[in-house]
All heavy atoms as an XYZ file, in Angstrom:
930
protein
N       2.173     -6.931     16.483
C       1.891     -5.909     15.490
C       0.629     -6.298     14.735
O       0.486     -7.426     14.275
C       3.063     -5.744     14.506
C       2.704     -4.744     13.419
C       4.322     -5.309     15.252
N      -0.244     -5.333     14.609
C      -1.480     -5.572     13.857
C      -1.682     -4.449     12.858
O      -1.630     -3.272     13.232
C      -2.677     -5.649     14.798
C      -3.979     -6.020     14.103
C      -5.106     -6.188     15.107
C      -6.387     -6.603     14.428
N      -7.515     -6.750     15.396
N      -1.886     -4.818     11.607
C      -2.145     -3.857     10.541
C      -3.562     -4.081     10.038
O      -3.927     -5.208      9.681
C      -1.147     -4.044      9.396
C       0.338     -3.968      9.760
C       1.196     -4.264      8.532
C       0.699     -2.615     10.338
N      -4.341     -3.017      9.979
C      -5.729     -3.128      9.545
C      -5.979     -2.135      8.425
O      -5.903     -0.919      8.641
C      -6.701     -2.882     10.702
C      -8.135     -2.991     10.198
C      -6.453     -3.868     11.837
N      -6.304     -2.658      7.256
C      -6.588     -1.813      6.101
C      -8.078     -1.466      6.051
O      -8.928     -2.242      6.512
C      -6.213     -2.511      4.794
C      -4.774     -2.940      4.683
C      -4.545     -4.375      5.096
O      -5.383     -4.915      5.843
O      -3.539     -4.979      4.664
N      -8.365     -0.330      5.458
C      -9.746      0.082      5.215
C      -9.768      1.013      4.025
O      -8.726      1.478      3.564
C     -10.331      0.773      6.450
O      -9.591      1.941      6.763
N     -10.981      1.285      3.527
C     -11.131      2.249      2.448
C     -11.351      1.642      1.077
O     -11.563      2.361      0.107
N     -11.294      0.325      0.984
C     -11.537     -0.299     -0.296
C     -12.997     -0.177     -0.706
O     -13.841      0.251      0.081
N     -13.291     -0.552     -1.938
C     -14.659     -0.483     -2.418
C     -14.720     -0.691     -3.906
O     -13.733     -1.087     -4.538
N     -15.886     -0.413     -4.464
C     -16.107     -0.551     -5.900
C     -16.303      0.821     -6.511
O     -17.123      1.608     -6.023
C     -17.337     -1.418     -6.157
O     -17.137     -2.731     -5.664
N     -15.550      1.096     -7.558
C     -15.657      2.385     -8.245
C     -15.612      2.158     -9.744
O     -15.160      1.109    -10.212
C     -14.533      3.357     -7.839
C     -14.616      3.709     -6.377
C     -13.173      2.778     -8.192
N     -16.042      3.149    -10.473
C     -15.923      3.092    -11.919
C     -14.560      3.621    -12.339
O     -13.910      4.379    -11.603
C     -17.033      3.914    -12.571
C     -18.412      3.283    -12.434
C     -19.451      3.983    -13.280
O     -19.382      5.195    -13.490
N     -20.423      3.233    -13.779
N     -14.143      3.235    -13.513
C     -12.873      3.717    -14.052
C     -12.854      5.241    -14.041
O     -13.854      5.887    -14.354
C     -12.668      3.194    -15.469
N     -11.712      5.772    -13.641
C     -11.581      7.218    -13.518
C     -11.846      7.738    -12.121
O     -11.556      8.902    -11.824
N     -12.384      6.887    -11.277
C     -12.698      7.290     -9.914
C     -11.488      7.241     -8.993
O     -10.376      6.913     -9.412
N     -11.744      7.552     -7.732
C     -10.676      7.603     -6.733
C     -11.075      6.854     -5.471
O     -12.268      6.760     -5.144
C     -10.364      9.060     -6.361
O      -9.895      9.790     -7.469
N     -10.080      6.371     -4.779
C     -10.247      5.765     -3.464
C      -9.037      6.123     -2.609
O      -7.943      6.316     -3.138
C     -10.357      4.247     -3.546
C     -11.658      3.632     -4.057
C     -11.496      2.134     -4.240
C     -12.810      3.936     -3.112
N      -9.259      6.170     -1.306
C      -8.152      6.388     -0.387
C      -8.119      5.240      0.609
O      -9.060      5.061      1.384
C      -8.310      7.706      0.360
C      -7.095      8.085      1.193
C      -7.420      9.213      2.122
N      -6.233      9.816      2.719
C      -6.235     10.467      3.890
N      -7.361     10.603      4.557
N      -5.121     10.981      4.355
N      -7.062      4.502      0.572
C      -6.895      3.392      1.500
C      -6.149      3.867      2.742
O      -5.276      4.724      2.659
C      -6.112      2.259      0.852
C      -6.651      1.708     -0.460
C      -5.806      0.518     -0.917
C      -8.111      1.321     -0.342
N      -6.499      3.281      3.860
C      -5.811      3.565      5.114
C      -5.332      2.267      5.745
O      -5.953      1.216      5.565
C      -6.749      4.271      6.099
O      -7.205      5.498      5.600
N      -4.256      2.345      6.471
C      -3.726      1.192      7.193
C      -3.351      1.659      8.593
O      -2.422      2.445      8.761
C      -2.507      0.630      6.478
S      -1.614     -0.630      7.424
N      -4.091      1.169      9.554
C      -3.824      1.523     10.944
C      -2.914      0.475     11.561
O      -3.213     -0.725     11.513
C      -5.141      1.605     11.711
O      -4.905      1.884     13.065
N      -1.804      0.927     12.133
C      -0.829      0.017     12.714
C      -0.858      0.121     14.233
O      -0.689      1.203     14.789
C       0.569      0.352     12.202
N      -1.063     -1.001     14.881
C      -1.021     -1.027     16.338
C       0.099     -1.960     16.784
O       0.362     -2.980     16.153
C      -2.362     -1.480     16.915
O      -2.706     -2.757     16.419
N       0.741     -1.574     17.871
C       1.839     -2.383     18.356
C       3.085     -2.302     17.496
O       4.037     -3.062     17.689
N       3.093     -1.369     16.581
C       4.225     -1.205     15.657
C       5.046     -0.023     16.131
O       4.628      1.129     16.012
C       3.693     -0.984     14.241
C       4.755     -0.856     13.174
C       5.614     -1.910     12.877
C       4.900      0.316     12.452
C       6.571     -1.799     11.898
C       5.854      0.445     11.464
C       6.686     -0.616     11.194
O       7.646     -0.509     10.204
N       6.215     -0.314     16.650
C       7.020      0.728     17.284
C       8.221      1.135     16.451
O       9.076      1.884     16.919
C       7.502      0.245     18.661
O       8.265     -0.963     18.483
C       6.312     -0.040     19.566
N       8.289      0.652     15.244
C       9.419      0.963     14.365
C       9.088      2.215     13.566
O       8.833      2.161     12.364
C       9.700     -0.209     13.438
C       9.818     -1.532     14.157
C       8.720     -2.371     14.296
C      11.027     -1.946     14.700
C       8.815     -3.583     14.954
C      11.132     -3.158     15.354
C      10.028     -3.971     15.490
O      10.132     -5.171     16.136
N       9.069      3.332     14.221
C       8.538      4.554     13.622
C       9.294      4.996     12.379
O       8.718      5.635     11.511
C       8.543      5.678     14.651
O       9.863      5.896     15.125
N      10.572      4.677     12.283
C      11.331      5.110     11.116
C      11.498      3.995     10.092
O      12.172      4.174      9.080
C      12.709      5.614     11.557
O      13.430      4.579     12.197
N      10.886      2.873     10.354
C      11.017      1.748      9.438
C      10.109      1.925      8.227
O       9.198      2.749      8.218
C      10.692      0.450     10.161
N      10.359      1.129      7.226
C       9.632      1.253      5.968
C       8.270      0.573      6.025
O       8.094     -0.450      6.685
C      10.449      0.646      4.831
O      11.634      1.381      4.616
N       7.328      1.166      5.326
C       6.007      0.591      5.139
C       5.635      0.705      3.676
O       6.159      1.570      2.950
C       4.959      1.310      5.990
C       5.178      1.162      7.483
S       3.840      1.911      8.458
C       2.531      0.697      8.213
N       4.718     -0.154      3.243
C       4.342     -0.112      1.845
C       2.993     -0.730      1.585
O       2.344     -1.271      2.487
N       2.586     -0.606      0.342
C       1.324     -1.180     -0.125
C       1.605     -2.197     -1.230
O       2.426     -1.946     -2.115
C       0.407     -0.094     -0.679
C      -0.200      0.788      0.351
C       0.244      2.021      0.745
C      -1.373      0.519      1.123
N      -0.564      2.528      1.719
C      -1.577      1.623      1.971
C      -2.265     -0.545      1.185
C      -2.645      1.703      2.871
C      -3.325     -0.473      2.078
C      -3.506      0.641      2.909
N       0.870     -3.304     -1.178
C       0.947     -4.344     -2.185
C      -0.469     -4.648     -2.666
O      -1.439     -4.291     -2.003
C       1.585     -5.608     -1.605
C       3.055     -5.483     -1.352
C       3.534     -4.715     -0.304
C       3.974     -6.124     -2.172
C       4.904     -4.577     -0.071
C       5.345     -5.996     -1.951
C       5.796     -5.229     -0.899
N      -0.563     -5.340     -3.769
C      -1.878     -5.762     -4.250
C      -1.762     -7.109     -4.955
O      -0.700     -7.471     -5.455
C      -2.486     -4.731     -5.194
C      -1.782     -4.607     -6.544
C      -2.383     -3.481     -7.358
N      -1.724     -3.324     -8.652
C      -1.950     -2.323     -9.487
N      -2.825     -1.373     -9.153
N      -1.324     -2.264    -10.643
N      -2.881     -7.805     -4.970
C      -2.932     -9.097     -5.648
C      -4.213     -9.187     -6.447
O      -5.311     -9.169     -5.878
C      -2.847    -10.250     -4.644
C      -2.729    -11.605     -5.304
C      -2.364    -12.687     -4.326
O      -2.528    -12.554     -3.118
N      -1.823    -13.785     -4.838
N      -4.061     -9.279     -7.748
C      -5.204     -9.442     -8.635
C      -5.541    -10.928     -8.733
O      -4.694    -11.774     -8.499
C      -4.871     -8.887    -10.012
N      -6.776    -11.241     -9.067
C      -7.169    -12.647     -9.197
C      -6.266    -13.402    -10.164
O      -6.027    -12.950    -11.281
C      -8.603    -12.562     -9.734
C      -9.091    -11.249     -9.266
C      -7.901    -10.328     -9.312
N      -5.742    -14.523     -9.714
C      -4.903    -15.350    -10.565
C      -3.496    -14.856    -10.770
O      -2.737    -15.417    -11.552
N      -3.124    -13.786    -10.058
C      -1.783    -13.223    -10.212
C      -1.047    -13.202     -8.886
O      -1.651    -13.314     -7.822
C      -1.870    -11.808    -10.788
C      -2.421    -11.752    -12.202
C      -2.304    -10.352    -12.759
C      -2.780    -10.296    -14.203
N      -2.656     -8.921    -14.780
N       0.252    -13.016     -8.987
C       1.059    -12.925     -7.779
C       0.903    -11.541     -7.150
O       0.584    -10.562     -7.810
C       2.524    -13.180     -8.121
C       2.800    -14.563     -8.665
C       4.267    -14.769     -8.886
N       5.025    -14.737     -7.624
C       6.321    -14.941     -7.530
N       7.043    -15.172     -8.616
N       6.928    -14.904     -6.369
N       1.166    -11.499     -5.863
C       1.120    -10.210     -5.173
C       2.284     -9.352     -5.653
O       3.408     -9.835     -5.819
C       1.186    -10.430     -3.658
C       0.940     -9.181     -2.856
C       0.455     -9.489     -1.450
N       1.325    -10.352     -0.708
C       1.058    -10.792      0.522
N      -0.069    -10.441      1.116
N       1.904    -11.582      1.146
N       2.000     -8.064     -5.863
C       3.018     -7.156     -6.374
C       3.079     -5.890     -5.535
O       2.081     -5.448     -4.964
C       2.716     -6.771     -7.830
C       1.420     -6.016     -8.017
C       1.213     -5.515     -9.444
O       2.140     -5.649    -10.261
O       0.123     -4.982     -9.716
N       4.266     -5.311     -5.478
C       4.443     -4.063     -4.762
C       3.855     -2.901     -5.531
O       4.015     -2.821     -6.746
N       3.186     -2.012     -4.835
C       2.537     -0.857     -5.449
C       3.277      0.430     -5.094
O       3.620      1.227     -5.960
C       1.067     -0.767     -4.997
C       0.432      0.512     -5.515
C       0.286     -1.985     -5.450
N       3.516      0.614     -3.802
C       4.184      1.829     -3.351
C       4.802      1.582     -1.988
O       4.311      0.750     -1.223
C       3.190      2.994     -3.266
N       5.864      2.305     -1.693
C       6.509      2.122     -0.400
C       7.417      3.268     -0.052
O       7.789      4.069     -0.930
N       7.746      3.357      1.230
C       8.669      4.370      1.702
C      10.068      3.792      1.816
O      10.277      2.746      2.426
C       8.230      4.889      3.079
C       7.171      5.935      3.015
C       5.844      5.615      3.251
C       7.490      7.257      2.712
C       4.853      6.586      3.189
C       6.515      8.235      2.640
C       5.179      7.892      2.875
N      11.028      4.510      1.243
C      12.433      4.120      1.340
C      12.975      4.478      2.721
O      12.306      5.139      3.506
C      13.247      4.851      0.275
C      12.706      4.614     -1.110
O      12.244      3.529     -1.418
N      12.753      5.641     -1.940
N      14.192      4.058      2.965
C      14.812      4.306      4.248
C      15.038      5.771      4.561
O      15.095      6.162      5.729
N      15.153      6.594      3.533
C      15.382      8.016      3.736
C      14.082      8.812      3.706
O      14.109     10.046      3.685
C      16.334      8.566      2.681
C      15.788      8.416      1.264
O      14.698      7.838      1.110
O      16.463      8.864      0.315
N      12.958      8.109      3.701
C      11.669      8.785      3.681
C      11.146      9.066      2.291
O      10.023      9.569      2.142
N      11.967      8.760      1.283
C      11.506      8.914     -0.082
C      10.529      7.815     -0.443
O      10.298      6.885      0.336
N       9.955      7.927     -1.611
C       8.931      6.969     -2.003
C       9.302      6.255     -3.301
O      10.030      6.796     -4.132
C       7.573      7.670     -2.199
O       7.736      8.761     -3.117
C       7.057      8.209     -0.875
N       8.778      5.058     -3.439
C       8.936      4.277     -4.657
C       7.575      3.791     -5.100
O       6.728      3.450     -4.262
C       9.843      3.066     -4.413
O      11.161      3.471     -4.141
N       7.381      3.759     -6.401
C       6.108      3.329     -6.962
C       6.341      2.337     -8.100
O       7.337      2.431     -8.829
C       5.331      4.522     -7.531
C       4.877      5.525     -6.507
C       5.661      6.625     -6.194
C       3.668      5.378     -5.851
C       5.255      7.550     -5.240
C       3.244      6.297     -4.904
C       4.049      7.379     -4.604
O       3.633      8.286     -3.672
N       5.379      1.434     -8.242
C       5.393      0.584     -9.420
C       5.113      1.458    -10.641
O       4.358      2.433    -10.548
C       4.321     -0.499     -9.293
N       5.709      1.108    -11.762
C       5.528      1.911    -12.968
C       4.055      2.050    -13.339
O       3.630      3.087    -13.852
C       6.289      1.276    -14.133
C       7.802      1.434    -14.000
O       8.245      2.283    -13.193
O       8.523      0.697    -14.680
N       3.290      1.016    -13.080
C       1.881      1.005    -13.492
C       1.017      2.016    -12.731
O      -0.096      2.320    -13.164
C       1.294     -0.394    -13.315
O       1.398     -0.807    -11.974
N       1.514      2.521    -11.600
C       0.694      3.442    -10.793
C       1.318      4.825    -10.669
O       0.703      5.719    -10.071
C       0.426      2.870     -9.387
C      -0.174      1.479     -9.486
C       1.678      2.865     -8.518
N       2.502      5.019    -11.204
C       3.159      6.322    -11.108
C       2.291      7.417    -11.703
O       1.719      7.258    -12.774
C       4.508      6.284    -11.825
C       5.603      5.597    -11.036
C       6.912      5.609    -11.797
C       8.016      4.890    -11.020
N       9.277      4.820    -11.780
N       2.193      8.518    -10.969
C       1.383      9.634    -11.426
C      -0.084      9.518    -11.064
O      -0.841     10.490    -11.203
N      -0.510      8.351    -10.593
C      -1.915      8.162    -10.218
C      -2.079      7.874     -8.724
O      -3.083      8.262     -8.132
C      -2.514      7.000    -11.024
C      -2.481      7.204    -12.524
C      -3.249      6.109    -13.261
N      -2.702      4.777    -13.050
C      -3.377      3.779    -12.495
N      -4.619      3.965    -12.083
N      -2.799      2.585    -12.341
N      -1.118      7.191     -8.137
C      -1.195      6.813     -6.719
C      -0.193      7.625     -5.915
O       0.894      7.946     -6.390
C      -0.873      5.333     -6.533
C      -1.910      4.380     -7.047
C      -2.941      4.795     -7.869
C      -1.846      3.035     -6.698
C      -3.886      3.909     -8.347
C      -2.783      2.124     -7.166
C      -3.806      2.576     -8.000
N      -0.577      7.931     -4.666
C       0.320      8.640     -3.759
C       0.284      7.974     -2.396
O      -0.789      7.806     -1.806
C      -0.088     10.112     -3.615
O      -0.098     10.743     -4.885
C       0.907     10.838     -2.705
N       1.450      7.597     -1.910
C       1.554      7.010     -0.577
C       1.919      8.102      0.415
O       2.690      9.013      0.103
C       2.608      5.872     -0.561
C       2.576      5.114      0.769
C       4.000      6.398     -0.870
C       3.446      3.869      0.776
N       1.330      8.034      1.592
C       1.657      9.002      2.631
C       1.559      8.328      3.994
O       1.032      7.214      4.102
C       0.731     10.226      2.564
O      -0.619      9.837      2.760
N       2.053      9.024      4.998
C       2.154      8.395      6.315
C       1.963      9.453      7.389
O       2.575     10.516      7.333
C       3.527      7.734      6.445
C       3.765      6.890      7.654
C       5.099      6.162      7.468
N       5.436      5.317      8.596
C       6.511      4.532      8.656
N       7.357      4.491      7.638
N       6.739      3.796      9.721
N       1.123      9.154      8.347
C       0.913     10.008      9.507
C       1.568      9.323     10.693
O       1.013      8.365     11.247
C      -0.589     10.236      9.739
C      -0.872     11.251     10.830
O      -0.073     11.332     11.794
O      -1.890     11.949     10.741
N       2.739      9.796     11.080
C       3.489      9.140     12.147
C       2.783      9.282     13.487
O       2.836      8.375     14.315
C       4.894      9.732     12.224
C       5.767      9.335     11.059
C       5.823     10.108      9.909
C       6.536      8.187     11.115
C       6.619      9.737      8.837
C       7.335      7.807     10.054
C       7.370      8.592      8.924
O       8.148      8.213      7.861
N       2.121     10.395     13.707
C       1.427     10.600     14.989
C       0.287      9.613     15.164
O       0.022      9.131     16.265
C       0.906     12.034     15.063
N      -0.377      9.290     14.057
C      -1.503      8.361     14.117
C      -1.081      6.934     13.800
O      -1.904      6.022     13.843
C      -2.584      8.793     13.128
C      -3.240     10.118     13.457
C      -4.346     10.444     12.452
C      -5.032     11.758     12.793
N      -6.100     12.090     11.813
N       0.179      6.750     13.466
C       0.689      5.425     13.076
C      -0.167      4.822     11.968
O      -0.578      3.656     12.028
C       0.720      4.496     14.300
C       1.986      3.643     14.336
O       2.894      3.834     13.529
N       2.039      2.710     15.269
N      -0.429      5.639     10.973
C      -1.322      5.247      9.886
C      -0.659      5.503      8.537
O      -0.025      6.541      8.348
C      -2.651      6.008      9.966
O      -3.269      5.732     11.233
C      -3.594      5.581      8.855
N      -0.839      4.556      7.645
C      -0.321      4.645      6.283
C      -1.500      4.831      5.342
O      -2.582      4.255      5.570
C       0.429      3.355      5.934
C       1.140      3.291      4.590
C       2.384      4.188      4.623
C       1.542      1.850      4.275
N      -1.305      5.624      4.298
C      -2.381      5.898      3.350
C      -1.927      5.601      1.923
O      -0.736      5.642      1.613
C      -2.803      7.366      3.424
C      -3.282      7.809      4.776
C      -2.436      8.483      5.651
C      -4.585      7.559      5.181
C      -2.863      8.887      6.901
C      -5.031      7.964      6.426
C      -4.165      8.634      7.285
O      -4.610      9.025      8.517
N      -2.920      5.346      1.082
C      -2.667      5.250     -0.351
C      -3.818      5.951     -1.065
O      -4.949      5.461     -1.050
C      -2.566      3.795     -0.810
C      -2.190      3.620     -2.284
C      -0.746      4.080     -2.522
C      -2.347      2.155     -2.716
N      -3.509      7.100     -1.629
C      -4.484      7.828     -2.431
C      -4.394      7.313     -3.856
O      -3.323      7.366     -4.472
C      -4.204      9.328     -2.388
C      -5.139     10.157     -3.249
C      -6.568     10.140     -2.753
O      -6.825     10.264     -1.560
N      -7.516      9.967     -3.665
N      -5.511      6.832     -4.377
C      -5.537      6.254     -5.715
C      -6.485      7.060     -6.587
O      -7.686      7.125     -6.302
C      -5.986      4.790     -5.651
C      -5.158      3.941     -4.689
S      -5.575      2.196     -4.755
C      -7.255      2.236     -4.128
N      -5.945      7.681     -7.599
C      -6.735      8.489     -8.528
C      -6.714      7.885     -9.917
O      -5.844      7.081    -10.242
C      -6.181      9.916     -8.581
C      -6.258     10.623     -7.254
O      -7.170     10.408     -6.469
N      -5.295     11.498     -6.990
N      -7.685      8.303    -10.722
C      -7.761      7.832    -12.103
C      -7.633      6.307    -12.174
O      -6.828      5.770    -12.941
C      -6.670      8.499    -12.939
C      -6.908      8.353    -14.418
O      -8.027      8.099    -14.856
N      -5.843      8.507    -15.197
N      -8.433      5.653    -11.391
C      -8.370      4.195    -11.323
C      -8.788      3.550    -12.630
O      -9.664      4.064    -13.351
C      -9.257      3.691    -10.185
C      -8.677      3.914     -8.775
C      -9.775      3.865     -7.726
C      -7.604      2.890     -8.487
N      -8.164      2.449    -12.941
C      -8.460      1.678    -14.147
C      -8.798      0.244    -13.734
O      -8.430     -0.183    -12.615
C      -7.264      1.697    -15.123
C      -6.017      1.118    -14.458
C      -7.002      3.124    -15.608
C      -4.801      1.064    -15.386
N      -9.492     -0.512    -14.576
C      -9.862     -1.892    -14.212
C      -8.682     -2.757    -13.805
O      -8.834     -3.649    -12.956
C     -10.532     -2.409    -15.484
C     -11.127     -1.185    -16.102
C     -10.134     -0.103    -15.840
N      -7.516     -2.488    -14.364
C      -6.326     -3.269    -14.023
C      -5.858     -3.029    -12.588
O      -4.989     -3.749    -12.093
C      -5.188     -2.934    -14.993
C      -5.383     -3.472    -16.398
C      -6.388     -2.645    -17.211
O      -6.734     -1.502    -16.782
O      -6.828     -3.135    -18.270
N      -6.405     -2.041    -11.920
C      -6.071     -1.794    -10.512
C      -6.873     -2.679     -9.561
O      -6.639     -2.671     -8.351
C      -6.329     -0.331    -10.148
C      -5.410      0.623    -10.884
O      -4.223      0.307    -11.050
O      -5.894      1.707    -11.282
N      -7.805     -3.421    -10.094
C      -8.629     -4.298     -9.269
C      -7.780     -5.337     -8.558
O      -6.897     -5.954     -9.167
C      -9.681     -5.003    -10.134
O     -10.600     -4.024    -10.633
C     -10.451     -6.045     -9.333
N      -8.073     -5.524     -7.277
C      -7.333     -6.527     -6.518
C      -7.511     -6.352     -5.030
O      -8.189     -5.419     -4.571
N      -6.865     -7.227     -4.295
C      -6.852     -7.137     -2.841
C      -5.588     -6.377     -2.451
O      -4.488     -6.783     -2.810
C      -6.857     -8.540     -2.243
C      -7.111     -8.671     -0.752
C      -8.463     -8.070     -0.380
C      -7.064    -10.133     -0.333
N      -5.775     -5.270     -1.743
C      -4.660     -4.389     -1.393
C      -4.234     -4.641      0.046
O      -5.058     -4.617      0.957
C      -5.067     -2.932     -1.583
C      -5.025     -2.499     -3.030
C      -5.953     -2.998     -3.942
C      -4.049     -1.625     -3.492
C      -5.902     -2.629     -5.276
C      -3.993     -1.247     -4.818
C      -4.921     -1.753     -5.715
O      -4.866     -1.385     -7.033
N      -2.935     -4.849      0.208
C      -2.354     -5.161      1.511
C      -1.414     -4.058      1.973
O      -0.647     -3.506      1.190
C      -1.548     -6.446      1.439
C      -2.316     -7.678      1.084
C      -2.460     -8.071     -0.235
C      -2.882     -8.476      2.080
C      -3.153     -9.219     -0.573
C      -3.574     -9.634      1.758
C      -3.706     -9.996      0.431
O      -4.385    -11.137      0.117
N      -1.450     -3.816      3.250
C      -0.473     -2.959      3.901
C       0.626     -3.845      4.469
O       0.351     -4.938      4.967
C      -1.184     -2.195      5.020
S      -0.119     -1.259      6.116
N       1.861     -3.380      4.389
C       2.989     -4.155      4.896
C       3.933     -3.244      5.667
O       4.074     -2.067      5.339
C       3.726     -4.820      3.749
N       4.561     -3.799      6.680
C       5.488     -3.027      7.501
C       6.753     -3.827      7.751
O       6.705     -5.052      7.917
C       4.823     -2.650      8.823
N       7.841     -3.118      7.787
C       9.137     -3.752      8.018
C       9.679     -3.369      9.387
O       9.263     -2.372      9.969
C      10.111     -3.291      6.927
O      11.419     -3.734      7.199
N      10.621     -4.163      9.879
C      11.325     -3.795     11.106
C      12.477     -2.838     10.800
O      13.068     -2.269     11.711
C      11.912     -5.034     11.771
C      10.896     -6.003     12.339
C      11.590     -7.052     13.175
N      10.663     -8.024     13.732
C      10.434     -9.207     13.200
N      11.060     -9.568     12.102
N       9.584    -10.036     13.768
N      12.799     -2.700      9.539
C      13.993     -1.955      9.160
C      13.672     -0.830      8.186
O      12.595     -0.777      7.589
C      15.000     -2.909      8.516
N      14.619      0.066      8.077
C      14.551      1.090      7.040
C      15.164      0.466      5.784
O      16.317      0.100      5.767
C      15.344      2.315      7.477
C      14.795      2.962      8.731
C      15.733      4.005      9.284
N      15.801      5.192      8.439
C      16.513      6.265      8.726
N      17.246      6.294      9.820
N      16.524      7.306      7.928
N      14.343      0.391      4.761
C      14.760     -0.287      3.542
C      15.435      0.687      2.592
O      14.879      1.729      2.258
C      13.542     -0.933      2.876
C      12.779     -1.950      3.733
C      11.517     -2.402      3.012
C      13.654     -3.138      4.074
N      16.587      0.299      2.148
C      17.300      1.142      1.186
C      17.220      0.559     -0.216
O      17.626      1.195     -1.183
C      18.758      1.299      1.621
C      18.846      1.911      2.968
C      19.033      1.265      4.153
C      18.690      3.292      3.318
N      19.017      2.157      5.189
C      18.820      3.408      4.711
C      18.453      4.446      2.557
C      18.717      4.632      5.372
C      18.360      5.666      3.216
C      18.488      5.753      4.608
N      16.721     -0.651     -0.297
C      16.501     -1.306     -1.582
C      15.381     -2.322     -1.402
O      15.086     -2.740     -0.281
C      17.771     -2.010     -2.054
N      14.751     -2.673     -2.486
C      13.723     -3.698     -2.415
C      12.441     -3.277     -1.718
O      11.759     -4.112     -1.131
N      12.152     -1.984     -1.787
C      10.964     -1.468     -1.090
C       9.687     -2.108     -1.616
O       8.699     -2.231     -0.891
C      10.890      0.064     -1.244
C       9.602      0.614     -0.669
C      12.073      0.703     -0.558
N       9.687     -2.552     -2.855
C       8.498     -3.137     -3.450
C       8.564     -4.659     -3.506
O       7.810     -5.297     -4.248
C       8.286     -2.559     -4.866
C       8.091     -1.045     -4.937
C       7.824     -0.608     -6.361
C       6.958     -0.586     -4.008
N       9.441     -5.243     -2.706
C       9.553     -6.701     -2.657
C       8.892     -7.251     -1.407
O       9.122     -6.749     -0.306
C      11.028     -7.121     -2.677
C      11.822     -6.778     -3.927
C      13.261     -7.238     -3.782
C      11.182     -7.375     -5.160
N       8.106     -8.295     -1.573
C       7.406     -8.904     -0.437
C       8.367     -9.338      0.652
O       8.079     -9.193      1.839
C       6.638    -10.142     -0.907
C       5.360     -9.880     -1.646
C       4.582    -11.155     -1.860
O       4.004    -11.650     -0.880
O       4.600    -11.662     -2.983
N       9.497     -9.887      0.242
C      10.436    -10.466      1.198
C      11.043     -9.432      2.138
O      11.646     -9.802      3.144
C      11.548    -11.200      0.447
O      12.212    -10.311     -0.428
N      10.883     -8.168      1.824
C      11.473     -7.116      2.651
C      10.625     -6.776      3.868
O      11.068     -6.049      4.745
C      11.685     -5.857      1.810
N       9.424     -7.310      3.945
C       8.482     -6.920      4.985
C       8.200     -8.052      5.974
O       8.201     -9.224      5.620
C       7.181     -6.432      4.350
C       7.388     -5.137      3.597
C       7.777     -5.143      2.264
C       7.236     -3.907      4.236
C       8.004     -3.965      1.584
C       7.450     -2.726      3.556
C       7.840     -2.756      2.230
O       8.070     -1.578      1.571
N       7.970     -7.626      7.217
C       7.779     -8.583      8.303
C       6.331     -8.748      8.746
O       5.970     -9.780      9.294
C       8.602     -8.144      9.519
C      10.056     -7.911      9.174
O      10.492     -6.767      9.005
N      10.814     -8.972      9.030
N       5.535     -7.708      8.527
C       4.158     -7.717      9.027
C       3.198     -7.367      7.892
O       3.481     -6.480      7.077
C       4.008     -6.708     10.171
C       5.055     -6.840     11.239
C       6.085     -5.913     11.333
C       5.014     -7.885     12.140
C       7.057     -6.023     12.303
C       5.982     -8.013     13.119
C       7.013     -7.087     13.203
N       2.029     -8.016      7.915
C       1.048     -7.840      6.845
C      -0.359     -7.705      7.408
O      -0.694     -8.337      8.418
C       1.073     -9.045      5.894
C       2.340     -9.151      5.134
C       3.506     -9.739      5.548
C       2.618     -8.631      3.825
N       4.476     -9.625      4.576
C       3.954     -8.945      3.508
C       1.852     -7.928      2.892
C       4.542     -8.576      2.307
C       2.441     -7.569      1.695
C       3.784     -7.893      1.408
N      -1.153     -6.883      6.718
C      -2.559     -6.805      7.046
C      -3.339     -7.881      6.307
O      -2.765     -8.673      5.556
N      -4.657     -7.885      6.522
C      -5.525     -8.884      5.893
C      -5.986     -8.467      4.502
O      -6.489     -9.296      3.747
C      -6.731     -9.148      6.787
C      -6.367     -9.826      8.091
C      -5.719    -11.164      7.882
O      -6.222    -12.027      7.189
N      -4.527    -11.340      8.468
N      -5.836     -7.205      4.183
C      -6.206     -6.735      2.854
C      -7.567     -6.087      2.793
O      -8.460     -6.370      3.598
N      -7.715     -5.204      1.816
C      -8.996     -4.565      1.531
C      -9.213     -4.638      0.027
O      -8.299     -4.388     -0.759
C      -9.032     -3.116      2.059
O     -10.321     -2.553      1.850
C      -7.991     -2.224      1.382
N     -10.437     -4.971     -0.377
C     -10.720     -5.212     -1.788
C     -11.001     -3.909     -2.531
O     -11.776     -3.062     -2.065
C     -11.921     -6.146     -1.937
C     -12.327     -6.433     -3.368
C     -11.288     -7.240     -4.127
O     -10.626     -8.120     -3.556
N     -11.117     -6.946     -5.404
N     -10.375     -3.786     -3.687
C     -10.630     -2.674     -4.600
C     -11.104     -3.260     -5.914
O     -10.435     -4.113     -6.491
C      -9.362     -1.825     -4.812
C      -9.584     -0.796     -5.915
C      -8.949     -1.146     -3.517
N     -12.255     -2.799     -6.367
C     -12.804     -3.273     -7.632
C     -13.106     -2.070     -8.519
O     -13.845     -1.170     -8.111
C     -14.082     -4.085     -7.421
O     -13.798     -5.193     -6.550
C     -14.592     -4.624     -8.741
N     -12.518     -2.064     -9.699
C     -12.713     -0.965    -10.640
C     -13.410     -1.510    -11.877
O     -12.910     -2.419    -12.533
C     -11.378     -0.318    -11.022
C     -11.620      0.899    -11.921
C     -10.595      0.094     -9.783
N     -14.552     -0.955    -12.177
C     -15.317     -1.401    -13.329
C     -15.157     -0.417    -14.485
O     -14.974      0.786    -14.282
C     -16.786     -1.559    -12.971
O     -17.306     -0.335    -12.506
N     -15.258     -0.955    -15.684
C     -15.070     -0.101    -16.872
C     -16.374      0.530    -17.309
O     -17.440      0.186    -16.835
C     -14.495     -0.945    -18.005
O     -15.355     -2.032    -18.297
C-alpha cells in the first residue's frame, strides 16, 4: 500500500487549500481513511476521518472549516481546508486502515498505512 499526499503549500490566513491523497495497492474500499497533522514541536493529531458507516469526524479545531471527502473510483482521499489560520500550519498526513472504524477515527493507533506528508504553512 502506498499513500501519496499532494496539494500542500503556503497561504495567507483566510486562504484555502485542497489536499489529495492517492492510494495505490489499497484494496480495503470500505475501510476508514483519515487526515492527521503535526505542527513543529507537537504530537501528531487527528484532523478528520471517515467512520465505519461512512460518516465523518472532525477535530474541534477544524469543524466548519475543513471537509473530508473520498472518491472511491479514483481511490483518492481529499481534505478541503478553508479559512485557514496560522495554527493550521504543519505536516499533513494521509492514513488508511484495514478496517471500518467505529471508534477512534482520529487516533493514530487505528491506522495501518501512512503517507509521507505534505507541508501546509499559513502566515498571518
